[in-house]
C-alpha positions in Angstrom: -26.6 -40.3 -8.7 -24.7 -37.1 -7.6 -26.6 -35.0 -10.2 -29.9 -36.4 -8.9 -29.0 -35.6 -5.3 -27.8 -32.0 -6.2 -31.0 -31.4 -8.2 -33.2 -32.5 -5.3 -31.9 -30.0 -2.8 -33.5 -26.6 -2.4 -30.3 -24.6 -2.0 -28.3 -23.6 -5.0 -25.2 -25.6 -5.6 -22.3 -24.2 -7.7 -18.7 -25.0 -8.7 -16.4 -22.3 -10.1 -12.9 -22.6 -11.4 -9.9 -20.7 -9.8 -10.8 -17.6 -11.8 -14.4 -17.6 -10.7 -16.0 -18.9 -13.9 -19.1 -21.0 -13.2 -18.5 -24.7 -14.1 -21.4 -26.6 -12.5 -24.8 -25.6 -11.0 -28.0 -27.4 -9.9 -31.6 -26.7 -10.7 -32.1 -24.7 -7.5 -29.3 -22.3 -8.5 -30.9 -21.7 -11.8 -34.3 -21.2 -10.2 -32.9 -18.8 -7.6 -31.3 -16.5 -10.1 -33.9 -16.9 -12.9 -31.3 -17.4 -15.7 -31.0 -20.4 -18.0 -28.0 -22.7 -17.5 -26.6 -21.5 -20.8 -26.5 -17.9 -19.5 -24.7 -18.9 -16.3 -22.3 -21.6 -17.3 -18.9 -20.3 -18.2 -19.8 -16.8 -16.9 -17.5 -15.3 -14.2 -19.7 -14.6 -11.2 -17.5 -11.5 -10.7 -19.2 -10.0 -13.8 -22.6 -10.3 -12.1 -21.5 -7.8 -9.4 -21.0 -4.1 -9.4 -17.5 -2.7 -9.2 -17.3 -2.3 -5.4 -18.8 -5.7 -4.6 -16.6 -7.3 -7.3 -13.5 -6.1 -5.5 -14.8 -7.4 -2.2 -15.5 -10.8 -3.8 -12.0 -11.0 -5.2 -10.5 -10.3 -1.7 -12.7 -13.0 -0.1 -11.8 -15.5 -2.9 -8.1 -14.8 -2.3 -8.5 -15.3 1.4 -10.6 -18.5 0.9 -7.7 -20.4 -0.6 -6.4 -21.0 2.9 -9.8 -21.5 4.6 -12.1 -24.4 5.1 -15.2 -22.3 4.4 -15.9 -18.7 3.5 -19.1 -16.7 3.3 -20.0 -13.9 0.9 -23.3 -11.9 0.9 -24.4 -9.5 -1.8 -27.2 -8.3 -4.0 -27.7 -9.8 -7.4 -30.0 -8.9 -10.3 -32.3 -11.8 -11.2 -33.3 -12.8 -14.8 -36.6 -10.9 -14.5 -34.7 -7.7 -13.5 -35.6 -7.8 -9.8 -32.8 -7.5 -7.2 -32.4 -10.2 -4.6 -30.0 -10.7 -1.7 -28.0 -13.9 -1.6 -25.5 -15.6 0.7 -22.9 -17.9 -0.7 -20.9 -20.3 1.5 -18.1 -21.9 -0.3 -14.8 -23.9 0.2 -11.8 -24.4 -2.0 -11.4 -27.4 -4.4 -7.9 -28.8 -4.3 -6.3 -30.9 -7.0 -4.4 -34.1 -6.3 -1.1 -32.1 -6.0 -2.6 -29.7 -3.5 -3.0 -26.8 -5.9 -6.2 -24.8 -6.1 -8.6 -25.8 -8.9 -11.6 -23.9 -7.9 -14.4 -23.5 -5.3 -17.7 -25.2 -4.6 -20.5 -24.1 -2.3 -24.1 -23.3 -1.6 -26.2 -20.2 -2.6 -29.1 -19.2 -0.5 -31.7 -16.4 -1.1 -31.7 -14.2 2.1 -33.9 -11.4 0.6 -36.6 -11.9 3.3 -34.1 -11.8 6.1 -32.5 -8.6 4.7 -35.9 -7.0 4.2 -36.8 -7.8 7.9 -33.5 -6.4 9.1 -34.1 -3.2 7.2 -37.6 -3.0 8.6 -36.3 -3.3 12.1 -33.6 -0.7 11.3 -36.2 1.7 10.1 -38.3 1.2 13.2 -35.3 1.9 15.4 -34.1 5.0 13.4 -37.3 6.7 12.1 -40.0 8.8 13.9 -43.3 7.0 13.2 -45.3 10.2 13.3 -43.4 12.3 10.7 -41.3 9.7 8.9 -38.1 11.7 9.7 -35.1 10.3 11.3 -35.4 10.0 15.1 -32.9 10.9 17.9 -30.9 7.7 17.5 -30.5 8.3 13.8 -29.6 11.9 14.5 -26.9 10.9 17.0 -25.4 8.3 14.7 -25.4 10.6 11.6 -24.1 13.7 13.5 -21.0 11.8 14.7 -20.3 10.7 11.1 -20.8 14.3 9.8 -18.5 15.7 12.4 -15.8 13.2 11.7 -16.1 14.0 8.0 -16.1 17.7 8.5 -12.9 17.6 10.6 -11.2 15.2 8.1 -11.8 17.3 5.0 -11.7 20.7 7.0 -15.1 21.8 5.8 -17.7 23.4 8.0 -20.8 21.6 9.3 -23.8 23.5 10.4 -26.4 22.3 12.9 -29.8 23.9 13.1 -31.9 23.3 16.3 -35.6 24.0 15.7 -38.0 24.4 18.6 -41.7 25.2 18.3 -42.9 27.9 20.6 -46.4 27.6 22.2 -46.9 24.1 20.8 -48.0 22.8 24.2 -51.0 25.0 23.9 -52.2 23.0 20.9 -52.2 19.8 22.8 -53.9 21.4 25.8 -56.5 23.2 23.8 -57.3 20.9 20.9 -56.0 17.5 22.0 -53.0 15.3 21.0 -54.6 14.2 17.7 -54.5 17.8 16.4 -51.0 18.2 17.9 -49.7 15.1 16.1 -51.2 16.3 12.8 -49.6 19.7 13.2 -46.2 18.2 13.8 -46.6 16.1 10.6 -47.6 19.2 8.7 -44.7 21.2 10.0 -42.3 18.4 9.1 -43.7 18.3 5.6 -43.1 22.1 5.2 -39.6 21.8 6.5 -38.8 19.0 4.1 -39.9 21.1 1.1 -37.4 23.7 2.0 -34.3 21.7 2.8 -31.7 20.7 0.2 -31.6 17.1 -1.0 -28.4 16.3 0.9 -29.5 18.0 4.1 -30.6 15.7 7.0 -33.8 16.6 8.9 -34.7 14.9 12.2 -37.3 15.0 14.9 -35.8 14.4 18.3 -39.1 14.1 20.0 -41.9 16.5 21.2 -41.6 19.7 19.3 -37.9 19.6 18.7 -36.3 19.2 15.2 -32.7 19.3 14.1 -31.2 19.8 10.7 -27.6 18.8 9.7 -26.1 20.8 6.9 -22.8 19.3 5.6 -20.3 21.6 3.8 -22.3 24.7 4.8 -21.0 28.1 5.9 -22.6 30.3 8.5 -24.0 32.6 5.8 -25.6 29.6 4.0 -27.0 28.2 7.2 -28.5 31.6 8.1 -30.1 31.9 4.7 -31.6 28.5 4.9 -32.8 29.2 8.5 -34.7 32.3 7.3 -36.3 30.2 4.5 -37.4 27.6 7.1 -38.9 30.4 9.2 -40.8 31.8 6.2 -42.2 28.3 5.4 -43.8 28.1 8.8 -45.2 31.6 8.9 -48.5 30.7 7.1 -51.2 29.4 9.4 -52.0 25.7 9.5 -55.5 24.3 9.0 -55.7 21.1 11.0 -59.0 19.2 10.8 -60.7 22.5 10.3 -58.9 24.2 13.2 -57.0 27.4 12.3 -53.6 27.4 14.1 -51.4 30.6 13.7 -49.8 31.0 17.1 -47.2 28.2 16.9 -43.9 29.9 15.8 -40.4 28.3 15.4 -37.2 29.4 17.0 -34.0 28.3 15.3 -30.5 28.1 16.8 -27.4 27.6 14.6 -24.1 26.2 15.6 -21.0 25.4 13.4 -18.4 22.7 13.6 -15.6 23.2 14.4 -16.2 27.0 15.1 -18.5 26.4 18.1 -17.7 22.8 19.0 -16.0 19.8 17.5 -17.8 17.1 19.4 -21.5 16.0 19.2 -22.6 17.0 22.7 -20.9 20.4 22.4 -22.4 21.1 19.0 -26.0 20.2 20.2 -25.6 22.3 23.3 -24.3 25.3 21.3 -27.2 25.1 18.8 -29.7 24.7 21.6 -28.4 27.7 23.5 -28.4 29.7 20.3 
């Protein structure tokens, strides 16, 4: 009767021993992960995780010994090779003498929720026109970059890029052309920056570029390359545009400022 009940529920049910080896599972658990019961039974669920997540799981298991219920969320590779996101809620199983004999719990697929959360995060942190990070993403990332630069005593460069005469494009040709020009400019800038550099559009015709572990000479060299990339005229919907030119200001942390507002102000002034 217990087996029939467990196999009738849609959530995955599991029992593991004190070392984390899977002892019992229901049909839903097998269906969620896409492996046969033979592949799962006796397997330590720790082995299904990457090194970082495995260590986190061990810590949660250790703490769960003294808890009524614990929760663990992680990504897992399914039997077909796809990656899903799962949440396990589990509680300790105690022997008659009070010692720990294992854990039992419920596994749920939360892939849709995680995808929706990421979608909302992208909406909040990305500029819909250019696909670059927006002002919120820039502010968040800059604070992290400054903290890291100060901690490891390495220089951080900030480039503030402003487009001169851009307003004339909107006034003369309309906002559709102006938006297309901004997208084209962002694409050219992205082709120049290094893989680990971080390019953002703050709004309007203002862009910023964060350059971790970058000296003044390296920042100047990259700034010149950015200027060169925007020298060639743009052809937007058949309209020849050659009068929008960039101005780039460079500021270094900690040389010019060691806080976010001060660094932005220094680059803007430059």
